[in-house]
C-alpha positions as CSV (number, residue, x, y, z in Angstrom):
1,M,-2.1,2.6,-7.0
2,K,-5.2,3.0,-4.8
3,R,-4.8,3.6,-1.2
4,F,-5.3,0.6,1.0
5,L,-5.9,-0.3,4.7
6,L,-4.3,-3.2,6.5
7,L,-6.4,-4.7,9.2
8,G,-6.8,-5.6,12.8
9,L,-6.3,-9.2,11.8
10,I,-2.6,-8.6,11.9
11,T,-2.7,-8.7,15.7
12,C,-4.7,-11.9,15.5
13,L,-2.7,-13.9,13.0
14,L,0.7,-12.7,14.0
15,A,0.2,-14.0,17.5
16,Y,0.4,-17.6,16.3
17,L,3.7,-19.4,16.8
18,P,5.4,-22.1,14.7
19,I,3.8,-25.5,15.1
20,T,5.0,-29.0,15.3
21,G,3.6,-32.0,13.6
22,Y,3.6,-33.7,10.2
23,A,6.0,-32.2,7.7
24,G,3.8,-31.5,4.7
25,A,0.8,-29.8,6.5
26,K,3.2,-28.2,9.0
27,E,5.3,-26.6,6.3
28,D,2.3,-25.4,4.3
29,Y,0.8,-23.8,7.4
30,E,4.1,-22.1,8.4
31,E,4.6,-20.8,4.8
32,A,1.0,-19.4,4.8
33,Y,1.8,-17.6,8.0
34,T,5.1,-16.2,6.5
35,L,3.2,-15.1,3.4
36,Y,0.7,-13.2,5.5
37,L,3.4,-11.7,7.7
38,T,5.3,-10.4,4.6
39,A,2.2,-9.1,3.0
40,A,1.6,-7.1,6.2
41,A,5.2,-5.8,6.1
42,S,4.8,-4.8,2.5
43,A,1.8,-2.7,3.4
44,A,3.6,-1.2,6.4
45,A,6.3,0.1,4.1
46,Y,4.0,2.7,2.6
47,S,3.8,6.2,4.1
48,G,1.0,8.3,5.4
49,R,-1.9,7.5,7.7
50,I,-2.3,4.0,6.2
51,G,1.3,3.0,6.9
52,E,1.1,4.4,10.4
53,L,-2.0,2.3,11.1
54,V,-0.3,-0.9,9.9
55,N,2.8,-0.1,11.8
56,R,0.8,0.3,15.0
57,Y,-0.7,-3.1,14.6
58,L,2.8,-4.7,14.1
59,E,4.2,-2.8,17.0
60,Q,1.3,-4.0,19.2
61,D,2.5,-7.5,18.3
62,G,6.0,-6.7,19.6
63,W,7.8,-5.8,16.4
64,Q,10.4,-3.0,16.6
65,I,10.3,-1.1,13.3
66,D,12.9,1.2,11.9
67,H,11.9,3.3,8.8
68,Y,14.4,4.5,6.3
69,V,13.3,7.5,4.1
70,Q,14.9,9.7,1.4
71,S,15.9,13.2,2.1
72,Q,13.7,16.1,0.9
73,G,13.5,16.2,-2.9
74,H,15.4,12.9,-3.4
75,T,13.9,9.7,-4.9
76,G,14.9,6.1,-4.3
77,A,14.0,3.1,-2.2
78,R,12.2,3.7,1.2
79,Y,12.0,0.7,3.4
80,L,11.5,-0.6,6.9
81,I,13.6,-3.1,8.9
82,A,11.7,-4.9,11.7
83,Q,12.8,-7.2,14.5
84,K,11.1,-8.9,17.4
85,E,12.6,-10.3,20.5
86,G,12.8,-14.1,20.4
87,V,12.2,-14.2,16.6
88,P,15.3,-15.5,14.7
89,Y,14.8,-13.4,11.6
90,Y,14.5,-9.8,10.4
91,L,11.8,-8.4,8.2
92,A,12.7,-5.8,5.6
93,A,10.0,-4.4,3.3
94,I,10.5,-1.9,0.4
95,V,7.8,0.5,-0.6
96,G,6.1,0.1,-4.0
97,T,5.0,2.8,-6.4
98,E,3.4,5.7,-4.4
99,N,4.4,9.0,-6.2
100,D,5.2,10.4,-9.6
101,R,9.0,9.9,-9.1
102,D,8.4,6.2,-8.6
103,I,6.4,6.1,-11.8
104,K,9.3,7.6,-13.6
105,T,11.5,4.9,-12.1
106,D,9.1,2.2,-13.4
107,L,9.4,3.7,-17.0
108,K,13.2,3.5,-17.2
109,C,13.0,0.1,-18.9
110,D,16.4,-0.1,-20.6
111,K,18.8,-2.5,-19.1
112,V,22.2,-2.0,-17.4
113,Y,25.0,-4.4,-16.5
114,F,24.6,-6.0,-13.1
115,A,27.8,-7.1,-11.3
116,G,29.8,-6.3,-8.2
117,S,30.3,-7.3,-4.6
118,N,29.6,-3.9,-3.1
119,E,27.7,-0.7,-4.0
120,E,30.6,1.1,-5.6
121,E,31.3,-1.8,-7.9
122,C,27.6,-2.1,-8.8
123,A,27.4,1.6,-9.7
124,V,30.6,1.5,-11.8
125,N,29.4,-1.7,-13.7
126,A,25.9,-0.2,-14.3
127,S,27.5,2.7,-16.1
128,K,29.4,0.5,-18.6
129,K,28.3,0.6,-22.2
130,D,28.2,-2.1,-25.0
131,I,27.9,-5.0,-22.6
132,P,26.5,-8.0,-24.5
133,D,23.1,-9.5,-23.5
134,T,24.9,-12.7,-22.6
135,E,25.9,-10.9,-19.4
136,P,23.5,-10.3,-16.4
137,K,21.5,-7.1,-17.0
138,V,18.7,-5.5,-15.0
139,H,16.1,-2.8,-15.3
140,K,17.8,0.6,-15.1
141,G,15.1,2.3,-13.1
142,F,14.8,-0.5,-10.5
143,N,18.6,-0.6,-10.2
144,Q,18.8,3.2,-9.6
145,F,15.9,2.9,-7.1
146,V,17.9,0.2,-5.0
147,Q,21.2,2.1,-5.4
148,A,19.6,5.3,-4.1
149,G,18.2,3.3,-1.1
150,L,21.7,3.2,0.2
151,T,21.4,7.0,1.0
152,A,18.1,6.6,2.9
153,V,18.2,7.8,6.5
154,L,16.4,6.8,9.6
155,R,13.1,8.7,10.0
156,N,13.7,8.7,13.7
157,P,17.4,9.9,14.1
158,R,17.4,8.8,17.8
159,Q,17.6,5.2,16.7
160,V,20.8,3.4,15.6
161,S,21.0,2.8,11.9
162,L,21.0,-0.8,10.8
163,S,22.9,-2.3,7.9
164,L,21.5,-5.6,6.7
165,P,24.8,-7.0,5.2
166,D,26.5,-6.3,8.5
167,L,23.7,-7.8,10.6
168,L,23.6,-11.0,8.6
169,L,27.3,-11.4,8.1
170,S,28.0,-10.8,11.8
171,D,25.4,-13.3,13.0
172,P,25.0,-16.4,10.7
173,T,22.1,-17.7,12.8
174,R,19.9,-14.8,11.8
175,K,17.7,-14.8,8.7
176,L,16.1,-12.1,6.6
177,Y,12.7,-12.0,4.9
178,L,12.9,-9.4,2.3
179,T,9.6,-8.4,0.7
180,G,7.7,-5.8,-1.2
181,H,4.7,-5.2,-3.5
182,S,5.0,-4.2,-7.2
183,L,8.1,-1.9,-7.5
184,G,8.9,-2.8,-3.9
185,G,9.0,-6.5,-4.9
186,A,11.3,-5.8,-7.8
187,A,13.6,-3.8,-5.5
188,A,13.5,-6.7,-3.0
189,T,14.7,-9.1,-5.6
190,L,17.5,-6.8,-6.7
191,A,18.5,-6.1,-3.1
192,G,18.6,-9.9,-2.4
193,T,21.0,-10.5,-5.3
194,R,23.2,-7.7,-4.0
195,L,23.3,-9.3,-0.6
196,L,24.3,-12.6,-2.1
197,S,27.0,-10.9,-4.2
198,A,28.3,-9.3,-0.9
199,G,28.8,-12.7,0.6
200,V,25.6,-13.3,2.6
201,N,24.9,-17.0,3.0
202,P,21.9,-17.9,0.7
203,E,20.3,-19.9,3.6
204,Q,20.0,-16.6,5.6
205,L,17.9,-15.0,2.9
206,K,14.4,-15.4,1.6
207,I,12.7,-13.0,-0.9
208,I,8.9,-12.9,-1.1
209,T,7.3,-10.6,-3.6
210,F,3.7,-9.6,-4.4
211,G,2.8,-8.7,-7.9
212,A,6.4,-7.8,-8.8
213,P,7.6,-7.2,-12.4
214,A,10.6,-9.1,-13.8
215,V,13.9,-7.5,-12.9
216,G,16.5,-8.7,-15.4
217,N,17.4,-10.6,-18.5
218,A,17.8,-14.4,-19.0
219,A,21.5,-14.2,-18.0
220,F,20.6,-12.5,-14.7
221,A,17.9,-15.1,-14.0
222,A,20.3,-17.9,-14.8
223,K,23.0,-16.5,-12.5
224,F,20.8,-16.1,-9.4
225,D,18.0,-18.6,-9.8
226,P,20.1,-21.5,-8.3
227,N,21.0,-19.7,-5.0
228,L,18.4,-17.0,-4.4
229,H,15.4,-18.3,-2.4
230,L,12.7,-16.3,-4.3
231,V,9.0,-16.8,-3.9
232,R,6.8,-14.7,-6.2
233,I,3.1,-14.4,-5.3
234,V,1.0,-13.5,-8.4
235,N,-2.7,-12.8,-8.2
236,S,-4.8,-14.0,-11.1
237,G,-5.6,-10.9,-13.3
238,D,-2.4,-9.1,-12.3
239,V,-0.7,-8.0,-15.5
240,V,2.3,-6.3,-13.9
241,P,4.4,-9.5,-13.4
242,G,4.4,-10.0,-17.2
243,V,4.3,-6.4,-18.5
244,L,8.1,-6.0,-19.2
245,Q,8.2,-9.3,-21.1
246,T,5.2,-8.3,-23.2
247,L,5.9,-4.6,-23.8
248,V,9.6,-4.4,-23.7
249,G,11.1,-7.8,-24.2
250,G,14.3,-9.4,-23.0
251,Y,13.1,-9.8,-19.4
252,Q,12.7,-13.1,-17.6
253,Q,11.1,-14.0,-14.3
254,F,12.6,-16.7,-12.1
255,G,12.1,-18.3,-8.7
256,R,9.1,-20.2,-7.5
257,E,5.7,-18.7,-8.5
258,I,2.6,-19.2,-6.4
259,K,-0.7,-18.3,-8.1
260,W,-3.6,-16.9,-6.0
261,Y,-7.1,-16.2,-7.0
262,P,-8.6,-13.1,-5.4
263,P,-12.4,-12.8,-4.8
264,D,-14.6,-11.2,-7.4
265,T,-14.9,-8.1,-5.3
266,V,-11.2,-7.3,-6.2
267,E,-11.5,-5.6,-9.7
268,D,-7.8,-4.9,-10.2
269,G,-5.6,-7.9,-9.6
270,H,-2.6,-5.8,-8.9
271,Q,-4.0,-4.0,-5.9
272,L,-2.2,-4.8,-2.6
273,I,-5.6,-5.2,-0.9
274,G,-6.2,-8.1,-3.2
275,Y,-3.0,-9.7,-2.1
276,I,-3.7,-9.2,1.5
277,D,-7.2,-10.7,1.1
278,S,-5.7,-13.7,-0.7
279,A,-3.1,-14.0,2.1
280,I,-5.8,-14.1,4.7
281,R,-7.7,-16.8,2.9
282,N,-4.6,-18.8,2.2
283,Y,-3.7,-18.7,5.9
284,Y,-7.0,-20.1,7.0
285,D,-7.2,-22.6,4.2
286,K,-3.8,-24.1,5.3
287,R,-4.6,-23.9,8.9
288,R,-7.8,-25.9,8.3
289,L,-5.9,-28.6,6.5
290,A,-3.3,-28.7,9.3
291,I,-6.0,-29.2,11.9
292,A,-7.6,-32.0,9.7
293,D,-4.2,-33.7,9.6
294,G,-4.1,-33.8,13.4
295,I,-1.5,-31.1,13.9
296,Q,-1.6,-29.3,17.3
297,L,-1.8,-25.6,16.7
298,P,-0.1,-23.2,19.0
299,I,-1.9,-21.4,21.8
300,P,-1.7,-17.6,21.1
301,P,0.2,-15.7,23.8
302,A,-1.8,-13.3,26.1
303,N,-2.3,-9.9,24.5
304,K,-4.4,-7.4,26.4
305,Q,-6.9,-10.0,27.5
306,I,-10.2,-9.3,29.1
307,N,-11.1,-11.6,32.1
308,P,-14.8,-11.2,33.1
309,G,-15.2,-14.9,33.9
310,R,-16.1,-17.8,31.6
311,V,-17.6,-16.6,28.3
312,Y,-19.6,-18.7,25.8
313,I,-18.8,-17.6,22.2
314,A,-21.6,-18.5,19.8
315,Q,-20.9,-19.1,16.1
316,L,-21.2,-16.1,13.9
317,D,-24.5,-15.7,12.2
318,S,-24.7,-14.6,8.6
319,N,-27.0,-12.1,7.0
320,L,-24.7,-11.5,4.0
321,P,-26.0,-11.4,0.4
322,A,-25.3,-14.3,-1.9
323,A,-22.4,-12.4,-3.6
324,L,-20.4,-12.5,-0.3
325,T,-21.2,-16.1,0.7
326,E,-17.6,-17.3,0.2
327,D,-16.3,-14.6,2.6
328,F,-18.4,-15.9,5.5
329,L,-16.3,-18.9,6.5
330,Y,-13.2,-16.7,6.7
331,M,-15.1,-14.1,8.7
332,Q,-16.3,-16.7,11.1
333,E,-12.8,-18.1,11.7
334,A,-11.2,-14.6,12.1
335,L,-13.8,-13.5,14.6
336,Q,-13.4,-16.7,16.6
337,D,-9.7,-16.0,16.7
338,E,-10.2,-12.5,18.0
339,Y,-12.6,-13.5,20.8
340,Q,-10.2,-16.3,21.8
341,Q,-7.3,-13.9,21.9
342,A,-9.2,-11.4,24.0
343,L,-11.0,-13.8,26.4
344,P,-8.7,-16.3,28.3
345,D,-11.6,-18.3,29.8
346,H,-14.0,-19.1,27.0
347,V,-16.1,-21.9,25.5
348,T,-16.4,-21.9,21.7
349,A,-19.6,-23.2,20.1
350,D,-19.1,-25.9,17.5
351,T,-22.7,-25.7,16.1
352,Q,-25.2,-23.0,15.3
353,A,-27.5,-24.3,18.1
354,D,-29.1,-21.8,20.6
355,W,-26.6,-20.6,23.2
356,R,-28.6,-20.9,26.3
357,E,-28.4,-24.5,27.3
358,P,-24.7,-25.2,26.3
359,A,-23.6,-21.9,27.9
360,S,-25.3,-22.7,31.2
361,A,-24.0,-26.3,31.1
362,A,-20.5,-25.1,30.6
363,G,-20.7,-22.8,33.7
364,C,-20.4,-19.6,31.6
365,R,-21.2,-16.2,33.1
366,W,-21.7,-14.5,29.8
367,A,-22.6,-15.4,26.2
368,I,-21.6,-13.4,23.1
369,V,-23.8,-13.7,20.1
370,S,-22.7,-11.9,16.9
371,D,-23.9,-11.6,13.3
372,V,-22.6,-10.0,10.2
373,S,-24.5,-8.2,7.4
374,A,-23.8,-6.2,4.3
375,M,-25.6,-3.4,2.5
376,R,-24.8,-2.1,-0.9
377,I,-24.0,1.7,-1.0
378,K,-26.1,2.6,-4.0
379,Q,-24.6,6.0,-4.7
380,E,-21.2,4.6,-5.0
381,E,-19.7,3.1,-8.2
382,N,-18.6,-0.5,-8.3
383,N,-19.6,-3.0,-5.6
384,T,-19.2,-0.9,-2.5
385,Y,-20.7,-2.4,0.7
386,R,-21.1,-1.4,4.3
387,I,-20.1,-4.4,6.4
388,T,-21.8,-4.4,9.8
389,L,-20.9,-6.6,12.8
390,T,-23.5,-6.7,15.6
391,Q,-22.4,-8.0,18.9
392,T,-24.8,-8.9,21.8
393,V,-23.6,-9.9,25.3
394,Y,-26.1,-11.9,27.4
395,D,-26.1,-12.6,31.1
396,V,-26.3,-16.4,31.2
397,T,-27.8,-16.5,34.7
398,T,-30.8,-14.3,33.8
399,G,-30.9,-14.7,30.0
400,T,-31.1,-10.9,29.6
401,V,-29.2,-8.6,27.3
402,A,-26.2,-7.0,29.0
403,T,-25.2,-4.9,26.1
404,T,-25.5,-4.6,22.3
405,A,-23.2,-2.8,20.0
406,T,-22.9,-2.4,16.2
407,F,-19.7,-1.8,14.3
408,S,-19.4,-1.1,10.6
409,T,-16.8,-0.3,7.9
410,A,-17.4,0.5,4.2
411,T,-15.4,-1.3,1.6
412,Y,-13.7,1.8,0.2
413,N,-10.3,0.4,-1.0
414,L,-11.0,-2.7,1.1
415,T,-12.4,-6.1,0.4
416,P,-15.5,-7.2,2.3
417,L,-13.4,-9.6,4.3
418,E,-10.9,-6.9,5.2
419,A,-13.7,-4.5,6.1
420,F,-15.2,-7.0,8.4
421,I,-11.9,-7.7,10.2
422,H,-11.3,-4.0,10.6
423,T,-14.3,-3.7,12.9
424,F,-12.5,-5.9,15.5
425,K,-10.7,-2.9,17.0
426,G,-13.9,-1.2,18.1
427,M,-15.5,-4.5,19.2
428,K,-12.6,-5.4,21.5
429,A,-12.5,-2.0,23.2
430,H,-16.3,-2.1,23.7
431,L,-16.1,-5.5,25.4
432,A,-13.3,-4.3,27.7
433,D,-15.4,-1.3,28.7
434,Q,-18.6,-3.3,29.2
435,F,-17.0,-6.0,31.3
436,A,-15.1,-3.5,33.4
437,K,-18.5,-2.1,34.5
438,T,-19.6,-5.5,35.9
439,K,-16.7,-5.8,38.4
């Protein structure tokens, strides 16, 4: 699996609260938010610099994250459990395939008997032989991966270890979103069925997977399909969700499937960056429909805001090539969100008209004019671009340039939309420094 980078957009999208309004559009919008949040958590489960960066974004949004890892030399599920004050649910995300031992897990395709109300019973039943296929059976490697997750330990031993069964059983008002990408999604499905078998109320549990393979046979699917709230996100072109049915046989997917269509810049439909890109687009698509239906969207809470006085925010200007035209609308909306998060007293342009007259009429002290461009990196294989965001701040009273800055990110293991959004971090810091000098 290629390395990936989750984006500064997390701090922007995750700031939005549940909304009120008409049931259909409201539910679609809230589901889109949940799918983006769980895609982010799935990325945060991975180790190394990438996972640390994603975790930082989530922590900036107020999530307290506990990481559970395997001891030196041991394999098995690694995962995170996250909670946030005032949020009535936990997030748990299980890592996908990221090392050779995980690949060996994926290749253990024979099935074992799945039954039991606790880990000891599950282990004993999995060792039984000559169980007929009319009984629930699951992928041996996935089952071992989840079973070994029980021995995972906190990466930070100063924290208190959390047990999901105990947390949910002791507080029936709490819910859990359990998620993962690829192997992590398969493990999330199995972990969810174990929680149900342990007596957790099905209404407390929702499983959301991204590009996950099937977990068990038809009997397993029939047993848990009625009670397990499972949503499977599948990108067009991703072969992994169907690989066991095709190459091994005897496996069956279940739950509600949602099909997404990643942009042409995503060459491998199984990549997590493709799922994150799709989650971003889905979020904005559903938000646009909610607004069109007259639903009042929430006001994001203050988060490290900059207050230089009233600021006019011009619409983003595009200098993108034709191949990236579809990305521009999402770039524009994401950038507007970032500015609105950072600047408490702002006026947002609703047209591409020149900024001078409307900014002055609105009593603005400053105007921000931005444009995005992209350049192909010729020496690189595939469609690698350098995405550049140029930001110019004008003094409205004089019409002169106060500052200009350029931020860029290459699309190595990123989509163009994700690369554009990643530039926000530098942009926001630059704005804060610039406006601090004007005081």
